[in-house]
PDB file of N, CA, C, O and CB in Angstrom:
ATOM      1  N   MET A   1     -54.703  47.066  37.396  1.00  0.00           N
ATOM      2  CA  MET A   1     -54.351  46.295  38.562  1.00  0.00           C
ATOM      3  C   MET A   1     -54.314  44.815  38.216  1.00  0.00           C
ATOM      4  O   MET A   1     -55.108  44.319  37.417  1.00  0.00           O
ATOM      5  CB  MET A   1     -55.331  46.562  39.698  1.00  0.00           C
ATOM      6  N   ILE A   2     -53.394  44.145  38.826  1.00  0.00           N
ATOM      7  CA  ILE A   2     -53.226  42.707  38.650  1.00  0.00           C
ATOM      8  C   ILE A   2     -53.391  42.049  40.011  1.00  0.00           C
ATOM      9  O   ILE A   2     -52.819  42.518  40.994  1.00  0.00           O
ATOM     10  CB  ILE A   2     -51.835  42.363  38.017  1.00  0.00           C
ATOM     11  N   VAL A   3     -54.160  40.973  40.084  1.00  0.00           N
ATOM     12  CA  VAL A   3     -54.256  40.176  41.302  1.00  0.00           C
ATOM     13  C   VAL A   3     -53.386  38.947  41.089  1.00  0.00           C
ATOM     14  O   VAL A   3     -53.533  38.225  40.103  1.00  0.00           O
ATOM     15  CB  VAL A   3     -55.751  39.783  41.636  1.00  0.00           C
ATOM     16  N   ARG A   4     -52.470  38.720  42.039  1.00  0.00           N
ATOM     17  CA  ARG A   4     -51.547  37.595  41.909  1.00  0.00           C
ATOM     18  C   ARG A   4     -51.168  37.116  43.293  1.00  0.00           C
ATOM     19  O   ARG A   4     -51.426  37.785  44.293  1.00  0.00           O
ATOM     20  CB  ARG A   4     -50.283  37.988  41.096  1.00  0.00           C
ATOM     21  N   GLY A   5     -50.559  35.960  43.334  1.00  0.00           N
ATOM     22  CA  GLY A   5     -50.049  35.441  44.590  1.00  0.00           C
ATOM     23  C   GLY A   5     -48.859  36.266  45.052  1.00  0.00           C
ATOM     24  O   GLY A   5     -48.049  36.712  44.239  1.00  0.00           O
ATOM     25  N   ALA A   6     -48.759  36.464  46.347  1.00  0.00           N
ATOM     26  CA  ALA A   6     -47.626  37.218  46.902  1.00  0.00           C
ATOM     27  C   ALA A   6     -46.349  36.395  46.782  1.00  0.00           C
ATOM     28  O   ALA A   6     -46.374  35.165  46.835  1.00  0.00           O
ATOM     29  CB  ALA A   6     -47.887  37.600  48.388  1.00  0.00           C
ATOM     30  N   ALA A   7     -45.252  37.089  46.621  1.00  0.00           N
ATOM     31  CA  ALA A   7     -43.932  36.459  46.526  1.00  0.00           C
ATOM     32  C   ALA A   7     -43.021  37.088  47.579  1.00  0.00           C
ATOM     33  O   ALA A   7     -43.309  38.176  48.077  1.00  0.00           O
ATOM     34  CB  ALA A   7     -43.322  36.623  45.084  1.00  0.00           C
ATOM     35  N   PRO A   8     -41.931  36.413  47.918  1.00  0.00           N
ATOM     36  CA  PRO A   8     -41.027  36.977  48.933  1.00  0.00           C
ATOM     37  C   PRO A   8     -40.575  38.404  48.636  1.00  0.00           C
ATOM     38  O   PRO A   8     -40.359  39.184  49.564  1.00  0.00           O
ATOM     39  CB  PRO A   8     -39.817  36.103  49.066  1.00  0.00           C
ATOM     40  N   TYR A   9     -40.429  38.757  47.364  1.00  0.00           N
ATOM     41  CA  TYR A   9     -39.987  40.112  47.041  1.00  0.00           C
ATOM     42  C   TYR A   9     -41.054  41.174  47.339  1.00  0.00           C
ATOM     43  O   TYR A   9     -40.760  42.368  47.274  1.00  0.00           O
ATOM     44  CB  TYR A   9     -39.595  40.182  45.580  1.00  0.00           C
ATOM     45  N   ASP A  10     -42.280  40.763  47.664  1.00  0.00           N
ATOM     46  CA  ASP A  10     -43.347  41.687  48.032  1.00  0.00           C
ATOM     47  C   ASP A  10     -43.304  42.065  49.512  1.00  0.00           C
ATOM     48  O   ASP A  10     -44.064  42.930  49.947  1.00  0.00           O
ATOM     49  CB  ASP A  10     -44.692  41.077  47.698  1.00  0.00           C
ATOM     50  N   TYR A  11     -42.436  41.436  50.283  1.00  0.00           N
ATOM     51  CA  TYR A  11     -42.468  41.569  51.732  1.00  0.00           C
ATOM     52  C   TYR A  11     -42.443  43.019  52.207  1.00  0.00           C
ATOM     53  O   TYR A  11     -43.295  43.406  53.007  1.00  0.00           O
ATOM     54  CB  TYR A  11     -41.313  40.831  52.328  1.00  0.00           C
ATOM     55  N   GLN A  12     -41.511  43.821  51.750  1.00  0.00           N
ATOM     56  CA  GLN A  12     -41.407  45.204  52.235  1.00  0.00           C
ATOM     57  C   GLN A  12     -42.673  46.003  51.923  1.00  0.00           C
ATOM     58  O   GLN A  12     -43.136  46.777  52.761  1.00  0.00           O
ATOM     59  CB  GLN A  12     -40.186  45.895  51.611  1.00  0.00           C
ATOM     60  N   GLN A  13     -43.228  45.827  50.744  1.00  0.00           N
ATOM     61  CA  GLN A  13     -44.466  46.525  50.397  1.00  0.00           C
ATOM     62  C   GLN A  13     -45.645  46.006  51.225  1.00  0.00           C
ATOM     63  O   GLN A  13     -46.511  46.784  51.625  1.00  0.00           O
ATOM     64  CB  GLN A  13     -44.763  46.367  48.899  1.00  0.00           C
ATOM     65  N   LEU A  14     -45.680  44.687  51.482  1.00  0.00           N
ATOM     66  CA  LEU A  14     -46.749  44.131  52.309  1.00  0.00           C
ATOM     67  C   LEU A  14     -46.684  44.702  53.716  1.00  0.00           C
ATOM     68  O   LEU A  14     -47.721  44.954  54.330  1.00  0.00           O
ATOM     69  CB  LEU A  14     -46.660  42.598  52.354  1.00  0.00           C
ATOM     70  N   CYS A  15     -45.478  44.911  54.233  1.00  0.00           N
ATOM     71  CA  CYS A  15     -45.344  45.509  55.565  1.00  0.00           C
ATOM     72  C   CYS A  15     -45.968  46.899  55.600  1.00  0.00           C
ATOM     73  O   CYS A  15     -46.592  47.271  56.593  1.00  0.00           O
ATOM     74  CB  CYS A  15     -43.864  45.585  55.976  1.00  0.00           C
ATOM     75  N   ILE A  16     -45.809  47.658  54.542  1.00  0.00           N
ATOM     76  CA  ILE A  16     -46.409  48.992  54.478  1.00  0.00           C
ATOM     77  C   ILE A  16     -47.930  48.890  54.464  1.00  0.00           C
ATOM     78  O   ILE A  16     -48.611  49.621  55.183  1.00  0.00           O
ATOM     79  CB  ILE A  16     -45.913  49.753  53.230  1.00  0.00           C
ATOM     80  N   VAL A  17     -48.456  47.995  53.656  1.00  0.00           N
ATOM     81  CA  VAL A  17     -49.909  47.819  53.561  1.00  0.00           C
ATOM     82  C   VAL A  17     -50.465  47.337  54.901  1.00  0.00           C
ATOM     83  O   VAL A  17     -51.472  47.863  55.377  1.00  0.00           O
ATOM     84  CB  VAL A  17     -50.269  46.814  52.431  1.00  0.00           C
ATOM     85  N   ILE A  18     -49.825  46.350  55.509  1.00  0.00           N
ATOM     86  CA  ILE A  18     -50.295  45.814  56.792  1.00  0.00           C
ATOM     87  C   ILE A  18     -50.201  46.874  57.881  1.00  0.00           C
ATOM     88  O   ILE A  18     -51.087  46.956  58.732  1.00  0.00           O
ATOM     89  CB  ILE A  18     -49.480  44.567  57.193  1.00  0.00           C
ATOM     90  N   ALA A  19     -49.142  47.691  57.873  1.00  0.00           N
ATOM     91  CA  ALA A  19     -49.011  48.764  58.859  1.00  0.00           C
ATOM     92  C   ALA A  19     -50.168  49.757  58.739  1.00  0.00           C
ATOM     93  O   ALA A  19     -50.664  50.251  59.752  1.00  0.00           O
ATOM     94  CB  ALA A  19     -47.666  49.491  58.685  1.00  0.00           C
ATOM     95  N   GLU A  20     -50.594  50.049  57.527  1.00  0.00           N
ATOM     96  CA  GLU A  20     -51.740  50.949  57.329  1.00  0.00           C
ATOM     97  C   GLU A  20     -53.021  50.325  57.879  1.00  0.00           C
ATOM     98  O   GLU A  20     -53.833  51.013  58.498  1.00  0.00           O
ATOM     99  CB  GLU A  20     -51.915  51.281  55.830  1.00  0.00           C
ATOM    100  N   ILE A  21     -53.199  49.037  57.657  1.00  0.00           N
ATOM    101  CA  ILE A  21     -54.373  48.334  58.182  1.00  0.00           C
ATOM    102  C   ILE A  21     -54.325  48.325  59.709  1.00  0.00           C
ATOM    103  O   ILE A  21     -55.337  48.567  60.367  1.00  0.00           O
ATOM    104  CB  ILE A  21     -54.444  46.879  57.629  1.00  0.00           C
ATOM    105  N   ASP A  22     -53.145  48.045  60.272  1.00  0.00           N
ATOM    106  CA  ASP A  22     -52.990  48.052  61.725  1.00  0.00           C
ATOM    107  C   ASP A  22     -53.308  49.426  62.309  1.00  0.00           C
ATOM    108  O   ASP A  22     -53.956  49.523  63.351  1.00  0.00           O
ATOM    109  CB  ASP A  22     -51.570  47.635  62.110  1.00  0.00           C
ATOM    110  N   GLN A  23     -52.855  50.486  61.643  1.00  0.00           N
ATOM    111  CA  GLN A  23     -53.126  51.853  62.109  1.00  0.00           C
ATOM    112  C   GLN A  23     -54.624  52.114  62.138  1.00  0.00           C
ATOM    113  O   GLN A  23     -55.138  52.702  63.090  1.00  0.00           O
ATOM    114  CB  GLN A  23     -52.423  52.890  61.204  1.00  0.00           C
ATOM    115  N   TYR A  24     -55.316  51.683  61.110  1.00  0.00           N
ATOM    116  CA  TYR A  24     -56.775  51.837  61.073  1.00  0.00           C
ATOM    117  C   TYR A  24     -57.409  51.142  62.276  1.00  0.00           C
ATOM    118  O   TYR A  24     -58.276  51.712  62.938  1.00  0.00           O
ATOM    119  CB  TYR A  24     -57.355  51.264  59.753  1.00  0.00           C
ATOM    120  N   HIS A  25     -56.978  49.912  62.561  1.00  0.00           N
ATOM    121  CA  HIS A  25     -57.528  49.175  63.696  1.00  0.00           C
ATOM    122  C   HIS A  25     -57.201  49.857  65.023  1.00  0.00           C
ATOM    123  O   HIS A  25     -58.053  49.919  65.909  1.00  0.00           O
ATOM    124  CB  HIS A  25     -56.996  47.745  63.703  1.00  0.00           C
ATOM    125  N   ARG A  26     -55.978  50.370  65.170  1.00  0.00           N
ATOM    126  CA  ARG A  26     -55.609  51.060  66.419  1.00  0.00           C
ATOM    127  C   ARG A  26     -56.459  52.309  66.632  1.00  0.00           C
ATOM    128  O   ARG A  26     -56.848  52.612  67.760  1.00  0.00           O
ATOM    129  CB  ARG A  26     -54.118  51.441  66.402  1.00  0.00           C
ATOM    130  N   GLU A  27     -56.745  53.029  65.558  1.00  0.00           N
ATOM    131  CA  GLU A  27     -57.577  54.227  65.681  1.00  0.00           C
ATOM    132  C   GLU A  27     -59.028  53.875  65.993  1.00  0.00           C
ATOM    133  O   GLU A  27     -59.688  54.573  66.763  1.00  0.00           O
ATOM    134  CB  GLU A  27     -57.506  55.051  64.399  1.00  0.00           C
ATOM    135  N   ALA A  28     -59.522  52.801  65.398  1.00  0.00           N
ATOM    136  CA  ALA A  28     -60.919  52.406  65.607  1.00  0.00           C
ATOM    137  C   ALA A  28     -61.137  51.787  66.989  1.00  0.00           C
ATOM    138  O   ALA A  28     -62.173  52.014  67.614  1.00  0.00           O
ATOM    139  CB  ALA A  28     -61.352  51.417  64.523  1.00  0.00           C
ATOM    140  N   LEU A  29     -60.166  51.007  67.465  1.00  0.00           N
ATOM    141  CA  LEU A  29     -60.300  50.304  68.744  1.00  0.00           C
ATOM    142  C   LEU A  29     -59.005  50.419  69.551  1.00  0.00           C
ATOM    143  O   LEU A  29     -58.305  49.425  69.741  1.00  0.00           O
ATOM    144  CB  LEU A  29     -60.659  48.816  68.513  1.00  0.00           C
ATOM    145  N   PRO A  30     -58.686  51.623  70.024  1.00  0.00           N
ATOM    146  CA  PRO A  30     -57.408  51.815  70.716  1.00  0.00           C
ATOM    147  C   PRO A  30     -57.276  51.012  72.000  1.00  0.00           C
ATOM    148  O   PRO A  30     -56.160  50.723  72.431  1.00  0.00           O
ATOM    149  CB  PRO A  30     -57.222  53.263  71.028  1.00  0.00           C
ATOM    150  N   HIS A  31     -58.387  50.647  72.617  1.00  0.00           N
ATOM    151  CA  HIS A  31     -58.333  49.850  73.842  1.00  0.00           C
ATOM    152  C   HIS A  31     -57.984  48.387  73.558  1.00  0.00           C
ATOM    153  O   HIS A  31     -57.659  47.635  74.477  1.00  0.00           O
ATOM    154  CB  HIS A  31     -59.666  49.929  74.575  1.00  0.00           C
ATOM    155  N   PHE A  32     -58.051  47.993  72.300  1.00  0.00           N
ATOM    156  CA  PHE A  32     -57.808  46.595  71.932  1.00  0.00           C
ATOM    157  C   PHE A  32     -56.519  46.408  71.141  1.00  0.00           C
ATOM    158  O   PHE A  32     -55.814  45.421  71.351  1.00  0.00           O
ATOM    159  CB  PHE A  32     -58.971  46.067  71.126  1.00  0.00           C
ATOM    160  N   PHE A  33     -56.193  47.331  70.236  1.00  0.00           N
ATOM    161  CA  PHE A  33     -55.029  47.200  69.360  1.00  0.00           C
ATOM    162  C   PHE A  33     -53.916  48.141  69.792  1.00  0.00           C
ATOM    163  O   PHE A  33     -54.165  49.307  70.101  1.00  0.00           O
ATOM    164  CB  PHE A  33     -55.417  47.478  67.905  1.00  0.00           C
ATOM    165  N   ARG A  34     -52.683  47.633  69.815  1.00  0.00           N
ATOM    166  CA  ARG A  34     -51.502  48.415  70.160  1.00  0.00           C
ATOM    167  C   ARG A  34     -50.461  48.286  69.070  1.00  0.00           C
ATOM    168  O   ARG A  34     -50.476  47.333  68.291  1.00  0.00           O
ATOM    169  CB  ARG A  34     -50.923  47.970  71.508  1.00  0.00           C
ATOM    170  N   ARG A  35     -49.557  49.250  69.018  1.00  0.00           N
ATOM    171  CA  ARG A  35     -48.456  49.201  68.058  1.00  0.00           C
ATOM    172  C   ARG A  35     -47.387  48.241  68.555  1.00  0.00           C
ATOM    173  O   ARG A  35     -46.980  48.294  69.716  1.00  0.00           O
ATOM    174  CB  ARG A  35     -47.858  50.610  67.829  1.00  0.00           C
ATOM    175  N   ASN A  36     -46.941  47.374  67.676  1.00  0.00           N
ATOM    176  CA  ASN A  36     -45.839  46.471  67.973  1.00  0.00           C
ATOM    177  C   ASN A  36     -44.556  47.055  67.416  1.00  0.00           C
ATOM    178  O   ASN A  36     -44.573  47.677  66.354  1.00  0.00           O
ATOM    179  CB  ASN A  36     -46.098  45.063  67.394  1.00  0.00           C
ATOM    180  N   PRO A  37     -43.448  46.867  68.108  1.00  0.00           N
ATOM    181  CA  PRO A  37     -42.175  47.367  67.571  1.00  0.00           C
ATOM    182  C   PRO A  37     -41.739  46.546  66.356  1.00  0.00           C
ATOM    183  O   PRO A  37     -42.130  45.387  66.211  1.00  0.00           O
ATOM    184  CB  PRO A  37     -41.077  47.330  68.660  1.00  0.00           C
ATOM    185  N   GLY A  38     -40.944  47.139  65.504  1.00  0.00           N
ATOM    186  CA  GLY A  38     -40.395  46.424  64.344  1.00  0.00           C
ATOM    187  C   GLY A  38     -41.338  46.413  63.162  1.00  0.00           C
ATOM    188  O   GLY A  38     -42.254  47.229  63.060  1.00  0.00           O
ATOM    189  N   GLU A  39     -41.089  45.463  62.267  1.00  0.00           N
ATOM    190  CA  GLU A  39     -41.897  45.324  61.055  1.00  0.00           C
ATOM    191  C   GLU A  39     -43.343  45.012  61.413  1.00  0.00           C
ATOM    192  O   GLU A  39     -43.631  44.509  62.499  1.00  0.00           O
ATOM    193  CB  GLU A  39     -41.325  44.224  60.142  1.00  0.00           C
ATOM    194  N   ALA A  40     -44.239  45.312  60.499  1.00  0.00           N
ATOM    195  CA  ALA A  40     -45.663  45.049  60.729  1.00  0.00           C
ATOM    196  C   ALA A  40     -45.896  43.575  61.048  1.00  0.00           C
ATOM    197  O   ALA A  40     -46.637  43.245  61.974  1.00  0.00           O
ATOM    198  CB  ALA A  40     -46.493  45.463  59.499  1.00  0.00           C
ATOM    199  N   ARG A  41     -45.277  42.713  60.299  1.00  0.00           N
ATOM    200  CA  ARG A  41     -45.338  41.268  60.541  1.00  0.00           C
ATOM    201  C   ARG A  41     -43.999  40.666  60.118  1.00  0.00           C
ATOM    202  O   ARG A  41     -43.465  41.021  59.067  1.00  0.00           O
ATOM    203  CB  ARG A  41     -46.536  40.599  59.758  1.00  0.00           C
ATOM    204  N   PRO A  42     -43.458  39.763  60.926  1.00  0.00           N
ATOM    205  CA  PRO A  42     -42.225  39.079  60.495  1.00  0.00           C
ATOM    206  C   PRO A  42     -42.507  38.235  59.246  1.00  0.00           C
ATOM    207  O   PRO A  42     -43.607  37.707  59.080  1.00  0.00           O
ATOM    208  CB  PRO A  42     -41.658  38.179  61.645  1.00  0.00           C
ATOM    209  N   LEU A  43     -41.528  38.117  58.393  1.00  0.00           N
ATOM    210  CA  LEU A  43     -41.679  37.306  57.181  1.00  0.00           C
ATOM    211  C   LEU A  43     -42.124  35.890  57.529  1.00  0.00           C
ATOM    212  O   LEU A  43     -42.956  35.317  56.825  1.00  0.00           O
ATOM    213  CB  LEU A  43     -40.360  37.267  56.389  1.00  0.00           C
ATOM    214  N   GLN A  44     -41.593  35.325  58.588  1.00  0.00           N
ATOM    215  CA  GLN A  44     -41.963  33.966  58.991  1.00  0.00           C
ATOM    216  C   GLN A  44     -43.453  33.872  59.332  1.00  0.00           C
ATOM    217  O   GLN A  44     -44.083  32.853  59.051  1.00  0.00           O
ATOM    218  CB  GLN A  44     -41.120  33.520  60.194  1.00  0.00           C
ATOM    219  N   TRP A  45     -44.020  34.915  59.931  1.00  0.00           N
ATOM    220  CA  TRP A  45     -45.439  34.927  60.268  1.00  0.00           C
ATOM    221  C   TRP A  45     -46.283  34.863  58.998  1.00  0.00           C
ATOM    222  O   TRP A  45     -47.244  34.097  58.918  1.00  0.00           O
ATOM    223  CB  TRP A  45     -45.792  36.184  61.088  1.00  0.00           C
ATOM    224  N   LEU A  46     -45.913  35.677  58.005  1.00  0.00           N
ATOM    225  CA  LEU A  46     -46.683  35.687  56.761  1.00  0.00           C
ATOM    226  C   LEU A  46     -46.699  34.325  56.090  1.00  0.00           C
ATOM    227  O   LEU A  46     -47.747  33.876  55.626  1.00  0.00           O
ATOM    228  CB  LEU A  46     -46.121  36.719  55.806  1.00  0.00           C
ATOM    229  N   TRP A  47     -45.556  33.667  56.034  1.00  0.00           N
ATOM    230  CA  TRP A  47     -45.508  32.374  55.363  1.00  0.00           C
ATOM    231  C   TRP A  47     -46.108  31.270  56.221  1.00  0.00           C
ATOM    232  O   TRP A  47     -46.589  30.275  55.678  1.00  0.00           O
ATOM    233  CB  TRP A  47     -44.079  32.026  55.002  1.00  0.00           C
ATOM    234  N   ALA A  48     -46.095  31.416  57.557  1.00  0.00           N
ATOM    235  CA  ALA A  48     -46.764  30.441  58.423  1.00  0.00           C
ATOM    236  C   ALA A  48     -48.271  30.495  58.191  1.00  0.00           C
ATOM    237  O   ALA A  48     -48.922  29.451  58.143  1.00  0.00           O
ATOM    238  CB  ALA A  48     -46.435  30.710  59.917  1.00  0.00           C
ATOM    239  N   ILE A  49     -48.831  31.688  58.047  1.00  0.00           N
ATOM    240  CA  ILE A  49     -50.263  31.823  57.759  1.00  0.00           C
ATOM    241  C   ILE A  49     -50.590  31.149  56.435  1.00  0.00           C
ATOM    242  O   ILE A  49     -51.621  30.490  56.302  1.00  0.00           O
ATOM    243  CB  ILE A  49     -50.683  33.314  57.724  1.00  0.00           C
ATOM    244  N   ARG A  50     -49.725  31.314  55.476  1.00  0.00           N
ATOM    245  CA  ARG A  50     -49.933  30.677  54.168  1.00  0.00           C
ATOM    246  C   ARG A  50     -49.969  29.154  54.309  1.00  0.00           C
ATOM    247  O   ARG A  50     -50.822  28.490  53.720  1.00  0.00           O
ATOM    248  CB  ARG A  50     -48.819  31.094  53.178  1.00  0.00           C
ATOM    249  N   ARG A  51     -49.048  28.614  55.086  1.00  0.00           N
ATOM    250  CA  ARG A  51     -49.001  27.158  55.278  1.00  0.00           C
ATOM    251  C   ARG A  51     -50.238  26.647  56.005  1.00  0.00           C
ATOM    252  O   ARG A  51     -50.677  25.526  55.748  1.00  0.00           O
ATOM    253  CB  ARG A  51     -47.746  26.766  56.059  1.00  0.00           C
ATOM    254  N   LEU A  52     -50.816  27.451  56.914  1.00  0.00           N
ATOM    255  CA  LEU A  52     -52.021  27.027  57.624  1.00  0.00           C
ATOM    256  C   LEU A  52     -53.186  26.803  56.668  1.00  0.00           C
ATOM    257  O   LEU A  52     -54.088  26.017  56.958  1.00  0.00           O
ATOM    258  CB  LEU A  52     -52.404  28.061  58.674  1.00  0.00           C
ATOM    259  N   GLY A  53     -53.168  27.489  55.535  1.00  0.00           N
ATOM    260  CA  GLY A  53     -54.229  27.327  54.547  1.00  0.00           C
ATOM    261  C   GLY A  53     -54.122  26.041  53.750  1.00  0.00           C
ATOM    262  O   GLY A  53     -55.011  25.734  52.956  1.00  0.00           O
ATOM    263  N   GLY A  54     -53.058  25.287  53.944  1.00  0.00           N
ATOM    264  CA  GLY A  54     -52.868  24.041  53.222  1.00  0.00           C
ATOM    265  C   GLY A  54     -52.664  24.271  51.737  1.00  0.00           C
ATOM    266  O   GLY A  54     -52.088  25.277  51.324  1.00  0.00           O
ATOM    267  N   ALA A  55     -53.144  23.329  50.943  1.00  0.00           N
ATOM    268  CA  ALA A  55     -52.960  23.409  49.498  1.00  0.00           C
ATOM    269  C   ALA A  55     -53.647  24.633  48.902  1.00  0.00           C
ATOM    270  O   ALA A  55     -53.231  25.137  47.859  1.00  0.00           O
ATOM    271  CB  ALA A  55     -53.488  22.150  48.835  1.00  0.00           C
ATOM    272  N   CYS A  56     -54.690  25.106  49.559  1.00  0.00           N
ATOM    273  CA  CYS A  56     -55.428  26.270  49.050  1.00  0.00           C
ATOM    274  C   CYS A  56     -54.909  27.582  49.629  1.00  0.00           C
ATOM    275  O   CYS A  56     -55.369  28.653  49.233  1.00  0.00           O
ATOM    276  CB  CYS A  56     -56.909  26.125  49.364  1.00  0.00           C
ATOM    277  N   GLY A  57     -53.968  27.515  50.552  1.00  0.00           N
ATOM    278  CA  GLY A  57     -53.500  28.731  51.216  1.00  0.00           C
ATOM    279  C   GLY A  57     -52.609  29.570  50.327  1.00  0.00           C
ATOM    280  O   GLY A  57     -51.719  29.052  49.654  1.00  0.00           O
ATOM    281  N   SER A  58     -52.851  30.861  50.327  1.00  0.00           N
ATOM    282  CA  SER A  58     -51.991  31.783  49.604  1.00  0.00           C
ATOM    283  C   SER A  58     -52.272  33.196  50.083  1.00  0.00           C
ATOM    284  O   SER A  58     -53.335  33.474  50.640  1.00  0.00           O
ATOM    285  CB  SER A  58     -52.204  31.665  48.074  1.00  0.00           C
ATOM    286  N   HIS A  59     -51.329  34.073  49.866  1.00  0.00           N
ATOM    287  CA  HIS A  59     -51.536  35.501  50.074  1.00  0.00           C
ATOM    288  C   HIS A  59     -51.742  36.087  48.686  1.00  0.00           C
ATOM    289  O   HIS A  59     -50.927  35.885  47.786  1.00  0.00           O
ATOM    290  CB  HIS A  59     -50.317  36.187  50.841  1.00  0.00           C
ATOM    291  N   GLN A  60     -52.821  36.801  48.525  1.00  0.00           N
ATOM    292  CA  GLN A  60     -53.087  37.452  47.256  1.00  0.00           C
ATOM    293  C   GLN A  60     -52.802  38.942  47.395  1.00  0.00           C
ATOM    294  O   GLN A  60     -53.135  39.545  48.415  1.00  0.00           O
ATOM    295  CB  GLN A  60     -54.547  37.205  46.798  1.00  0.00           C
ATOM    296  N   VAL A  61     -52.203  39.524  46.401  1.00  0.00           N
ATOM    297  CA  VAL A  61     -51.952  40.958  46.394  1.00  0.00           C
ATOM    298  C   VAL A  61     -52.475  41.541  45.096  1.00  0.00           C
ATOM    299  O   VAL A  61     -52.543  40.862  44.072  1.00  0.00           O
ATOM    300  CB  VAL A  61     -50.444  41.267  46.570  1.00  0.00           C
ATOM    301  N   THR A  62     -52.841  42.802  45.159  1.00  0.00           N
ATOM    302  CA  THR A  62     -53.083  43.529  43.921  1.00  0.00           C
ATOM    303  C   THR A  62     -51.824  44.325  43.656  1.00  0.00           C
ATOM    304  O   THR A  62     -51.187  44.835  44.577  1.00  0.00           O
ATOM    305  CB  THR A  62     -54.364  44.459  44.006  1.00  0.00           C
ATOM    306  N   SER A  63     -51.485  44.421  42.420  1.00  0.00           N
ATOM    307  CA  SER A  63     -50.216  45.040  42.056  1.00  0.00           C
ATOM    308  C   SER A  63     -50.423  45.951  40.863  1.00  0.00           C
ATOM    309  O   SER A  63     -51.247  45.676  39.991  1.00  0.00           O
ATOM    310  CB  SER A  63     -49.148  43.973  41.746  1.00  0.00           C
ATOM    311  N   ASN A  64     -49.674  47.029  40.832  1.00  0.00           N
ATOM    312  CA  ASN A  64     -49.706  47.899  39.664  1.00  0.00           C
ATOM    313  C   ASN A  64     -48.461  47.656  38.821  1.00  0.00           C
ATOM    314  O   ASN A  64     -47.995  48.560  38.128  1.00  0.00           O
ATOM    315  CB  ASN A  64     -49.804  49.387  40.082  1.00  0.00           C
ATOM    316  N   GLU A  65     -47.927  46.459  38.875  1.00  0.00           N
ATOM    317  CA  GLU A  65     -46.721  46.001  38.176  1.00  0.00           C
ATOM    318  C   GLU A  65     -45.451  46.590  38.753  1.00  0.00           C
ATOM    319  O   GLU A  65     -44.360  46.192  38.342  1.00  0.00           O
ATOM    320  CB  GLU A  65     -46.809  46.345  36.715  1.00  0.00           C
ATOM    321  N   GLN A  66     -45.547  47.528  39.693  1.00  0.00           N
ATOM    322  CA  GLN A  66     -44.358  48.102  40.317  1.00  0.00           C
ATOM    323  C   GLN A  66     -44.267  47.740  41.782  1.00  0.00           C
ATOM    324  O   GLN A  66     -43.167  47.591  42.316  1.00  0.00           O
ATOM    325  CB  GLN A  66     -44.354  49.608  40.161  1.00  0.00           C
ATOM    326  N   ARG A  67     -45.431  47.592  42.458  1.00  0.00           N
ATOM    327  CA  ARG A  67     -45.407  47.278  43.871  1.00  0.00           C
ATOM    328  C   ARG A  67     -46.746  46.695  44.295  1.00  0.00           C
ATOM    329  O   ARG A  67     -47.765  46.891  43.632  1.00  0.00           O
ATOM    330  CB  ARG A  67     -45.073  48.524  44.697  1.00  0.00           C
ATOM    331  N   ALA A  68     -46.727  45.973  45.413  1.00  0.00           N
ATOM    332  CA  ALA A  68     -47.955  45.438  45.978  1.00  0.00           C
ATOM    333  C   ALA A  68     -48.779  46.599  46.513  1.00  0.00           C
ATOM    334  O   ALA A  68     -48.252  47.477  47.196  1.00  0.00           O
ATOM    335  CB  ALA A  68     -47.658  44.394  47.097  1.00  0.00           C
ATOM    336  N   MET A  69     -50.068  46.604  46.205  1.00  0.00           N
ATOM    337  CA  MET A  69     -50.928  47.708  46.584  1.00  0.00           C
ATOM    338  C   MET A  69     -51.901  47.329  47.698  1.00  0.00           C
ATOM    339  O   MET A  69     -52.260  48.182  48.510  1.00  0.00           O
ATOM    340  CB  MET A  69     -51.690  48.195  45.381  1.00  0.00           C
ATOM    341  N   SER A  70     -52.327  46.094  47.752  1.00  0.00           N
ATOM    342  CA  SER A  70     -53.254  45.659  48.802  1.00  0.00           C
ATOM    343  C   SER A  70     -53.022  44.201  49.090  1.00  0.00           C
ATOM    344  O   SER A  70     -52.339  43.501  48.343  1.00  0.00           O
ATOM    345  CB  SER A  70     -54.726  45.902  48.397  1.00  0.00           C
ATOM    346  N   TYR A  71     -53.596  43.757  50.178  1.00  0.00           N
ATOM    347  CA  TYR A  71     -53.327  42.416  50.693  1.00  0.00           C
ATOM    348  C   TYR A  71     -54.621  41.783  51.054  1.00  0.00           C
ATOM    349  O   TYR A  71     -54.644  40.641  51.513  1.00  0.00           O
ATOM    350  CB  TYR A  71     -52.381  42.441  51.901  1.00  0.00           C
TER     351      TYR A  71
END
């Protein structure tokens, strides 16, 4: 496994990982979490979160050199 900064080409894989995390939250707290239509998170949302972190902000992913595995 490799830990690296996320790149735009990771977006589709990140959506899969985030959707799995969201599903876990919906199952654990169904009265609080609901399914949103569309992608798990819009690309703009992911990069806005990164910008909020300032100079230290980044999305880190673990990768098996073929796809993003965790976020």
